C-alpha positions, -999 to 999 in steps of 0.1 A, spaced: 95 -79 243 91 -114 235 118 -139 245 144 -137 215 150 -175 222 116 -187 218 83 -177 200 53 -197 211 28 -198 183 8 -231 190 -24 -215 187 -18 -199 155 -5 -235 141 -37 -250 152 -59 -225 134 -35 -226 104 -47 -262 99 -84 -254 105 -82 -222 82 -66 -244 54 -98 -267 58 -124 -240 55 -110 -210 35 -103 -213 -3 -68 -201 -5 -62 -202 32 -72 -164 37 -87 -136 21 -56 -117 11 -24 -131 -7 1 -112 11 -11 -125 44 -3 -160 39 24 -177 62 47 -181 31 49 -144 28 68 -143 60 87 -167 79 65 -198 78 69 -220 110 87 -190 129 61 -162 126 28 -155 141 -3 -166 116 -33 -150 134 -37 -116 150 -63 -116 180 -64 -78 184 -44 -42 181 -43 -12 199 -22 18 188 10 7 173 10 -28 188 -8 -61 180 -14 -93 200 -14 -127 183 -38 -156 195 -8 -170 217 -7 -138 236 26 -125 221 27 -88 217 43 -70 188 52 -37 173 35 -38 141 49 -20 109 25 -45 86 -2 -19 95 -31 -41 78 -11 -42 44 -11 -2 47 -46 2 56 -42 12 93 -26 46 86 -35 58 123 -25 24 141 -50 0 156 -83 9 172 -77 48 169 -102 67 188 -111 88 156 -122 57 139 -137 41 169 -158 73 178 -168 77 141 -183 42 142 -201 45 176 -215 80 170 -228 68 135 -239 30 142 -273 40 153 -283 53 119 -277 20 102 -252 6 76 -267 12 40 -301 26 31 -326 21 2 -315 56 -12 -283 79 -9 -275 93 23 -262 129 31 -226 114 41 -218 106 7 -219 142 -2 -202 155 31 -173 128 26 -169 135 -12 -164 172 -5 -139 166 23 -120 143 -1 -118 164 -33 -109 197 -11 -75 178 -3 -67 162 -36 -53 187 -62 -74 190 -93 -101 170 -77 -137 183 -81 -158 150 -79 -155 117 -63 -169 83 -69 -168 56 -40 -161 17 -42 -147 -7 -17 -115 -19 -29 -83 -4 -47 -91 -29 -77 -125 -18 -79 -115 20 -83 -87 11 -106 -109 -6 -130 -136 20 -129 -109 46 -138 -99 24 -165 -133 19 -179 -139 59 -179 -105 65 -196 -113 40 -223 -147 57 -229 -133 91 -228 -106 85 -253 -122 59 -275 -91 38 -272 -87 4 -254 -51 -3 -247 -35 6 -212 0 7 -196 1 -3 -159 30 4 -139 32 -16 -104 5 -37 -89 -29 -23 -96 -53 -51 -83 -64 -85 -90 -87 -80 -118 -81 -96 -151 -67 -67 -172 -39 -64 -145 -33 -100 -140 -36 -115 -177 -8 -139 -171 -27 -158 -142 -45 -188 -147 -82 -184 -153 -77 -151 -173 -84 -152 -210 -53 -151 -228 -62 -125 -253 -65 -99 -224 -29 -94 -226 -34 -77 -262 -48 -47 -241 -26 -43 -215 11 -35 -215 27 -41 -180 58 -21 -175 85 -23 -146 96 7 -129 124 -7 -107 154 14 -119 161 46 -138 167 23 -169 131 14 -170 119 50 -175 129 57 -211 111 24 -219 78 36 -206 83 69 -225 90 52 -257 58 28 -254 36 59 -246 48 74 -280 47 44 -300 12 33 -289 -3 66 -288 -31 57 -312 -42 26 -292 -36 39 -255 -64 51 -234 -43 55 -203 -13 50 -183 -22 36 -146 9 42 -126 15 31 -91 43 47 -72 71 22 -65 86 18 -30 119 3 -37 132 38 -50 124 76 -49 110 87 -81 120 120 -95 96 148 -105 115 151 -135 102 115 -148 67 122 -138 64 154 -156 79 136 -187 51 110 -184 27 138 -179 40 155 -210 39 121 -229 5 116 -220 -6 152 -230 11 149 -264 -7 116 -272 -41 121 -256 -36 95 -231 -49 100 -194 -24 97 -166 -41 78 -136 -21 78 -104 -29 46 -85 -24 59 -48 -40 29 -32 -10 26 -11 8 59 -14 -22 81 -7 -21 100 25 14 90 33 37 110 11 16 144 14 -18 151 23 -26 158 -15 -7 125 -23 18 121 -51 6 151 -71 14 173 -42 46 156 -34 62 153 -68 43 186 -83 26 166 -110 -9 166 -122 -28 133 -128 -60 131 -148 -75 109 -123 -65 93 -89 -75 61 -73 -76 57 -35 -81 31 -9 -64 17 22 -54 50 42 -86 68 27 -104 55 58 -77 39 82 -90 4 79 -126 7 69 -133 -9 35 -134 21 11 -119 31 -22 -125 62 -44 -117 76 -78 -115 113 -79 -109 136 -107 -120 169 -125 -158 176 -130 -153 176 -168 -140 140 -166 -158 124 -139 -190 137 -151 -189 114 -178 -190 84 -156 -228 87 -155 -227 73 -190 -211 42 -180 -225 8 -162 -203 16 -129 -224 10 -102 -218 -10 -67 -243 -14 -39 -217 -11 -11 -200 22 -23 -227 41 -2 -222 22 29 -223 47 58 -199 39 85 -171 37 61 -179 70 47 -181 84 83 -147 72 92 -135 84 60 -146 120 66 -132 118 102 -101 102 93 -91 129 65 -100 158 88 -74 142 115 -49 141 87 -55 177 79 -57 190 115 -27 172 130 12 169 121 4 130 110 22 134 76 53 151 92 54 127 120 55 95 101 81 109 79 103 119 106 99 86 123 107 67 91 138 90 83 151 78 118 145 44 113 163 42 79 192 62 89 198 42 120 193 8 107 215 17 76 243 28 100 237 -5 119 240 -24 87 270 -8 76 289 -13 108 281 -52 111 288 -55 74 254 -70 63 238 -63 30 208 -50 44 196 -16 34 164 4 41 155 22 9 124 42 -4 102 68 12 107 78 47 70 69 58 74 35 37 105 20 47 116 -9 22 140 -37 38 161 -50 11 190 -75 15 197 -83 -22 189 -69 -57 178 -105 -69 145 -113 -54 154 -149 -46 185 -140 -27 166 -112 -8 140 -137 3 168 -161 15 177 -136 41 146 -117 44 128 -149 61 153 -155 88 153 -118 95 115 -116 100 118 -147 123 145 -129 144 124 -99 146 93 -115 155 112 -133 183 120 -100 196 83 -86 194 83 -66 160 64 -75 130 78 -66 94 71 -78 60 98 -89 36 102 -58 19 77 -28 20 66 -17 56 45 12 69 50 38 96 16 47 112 2 78 131 4 56 164 40 48 163 61 64 188 99 74 190 102 46 218 86 22 192 112 31 166 142 31 190 130 -5 203 126 -15 167 163 -3 160 175 -22 191 157 -54 179 172 -49 143 208 -48 157 203 -77 177 185 -96 148 214 -88 121 241 -97 147 223 -130 154 221 -137 117 256 -130 113 267 -152 141 247 -180 123 270 -173 92 238 -164 70 256 -134 54 284 -157 40 285 -161 5 258 -133 2 280 -101 -7 255 -87 -31 249 -52 -20 216 -32 -26 217 -1 -48 209 31 -27 
């Protein structure tokens, strides 16, 4: 564990200056910027990772619950991933014609996902979502879409961002799904826009547990209006169940998009669906050179089989349930507003319903936890296949100490707002 009174991040801070000089936007991923954590009190650069632990450039070691923004489902440097790379590297990276691994991995993938018969590979979740939306528009001959949750950085999902043509918002209806009160509004929109809507692209939220009943109502509304239901499982895929949200909730999607955990950290994404729907993609200009990159596909095949042949899904849920229950009990005893909510394998740490009030407390909390050798995000975090019960217990101890320190500093005064269960 790190010294709770001091965290040396000198090298991180030196590199931060250099990164700002040479990299547009500082880093490749918005959610890895220093301001997303506890700026000045949190490591900025990681040197290496092994299992459930990472080491920063200053030599500090941490239990990692950020997990590469959900990509490292098996932890860092897992033998299954390493062996798949080492055993296949000699074959090359990408060739001038298709390679057999494309077939092998597609078969493994569609065998896992309910209703899937064909797959198409890409590199990022945004790629997969945009391919699925184009297919939906082609199949339905309609142009507008409903998006729920974060679906990537492409224009049709981020139409209120600088640099995106204003008229794109005419084709996208972004809907919140933060509380049960949001649910009827989504159903009403699907019905009112039935002649214009091609698809509902739904990313399962983390701040609450959805009900099967609501998702079945969405499925019914889509069926009645000729709208395709696309489940964005870029994050939840291979975490809630082997077959994803469809299996977990007992709801059928028309198309499913996957990334992150699909290859446990290697760059890969996919769209899967029935032969009837996916076969129509051939008519579209959907093409990517690196979708057939061999190492990522080999890792994907090996990782999916690891999920199937181990108790991975049950383990991450068990450990997450312990973390949630213990932290909520500690918070109650200490009379702090922190509550851990959401799915067991995807614990979400919330201090307040209001986002600004939450950040005011989340930042010092992350700083206190980093001093004690644990890396967390402000809200959603992840249990990996590499986490152990010892990791969870150590983290629980660190959380108790961090909350106690924050309380002693008076940080919870005038912050009585409780988070709903």
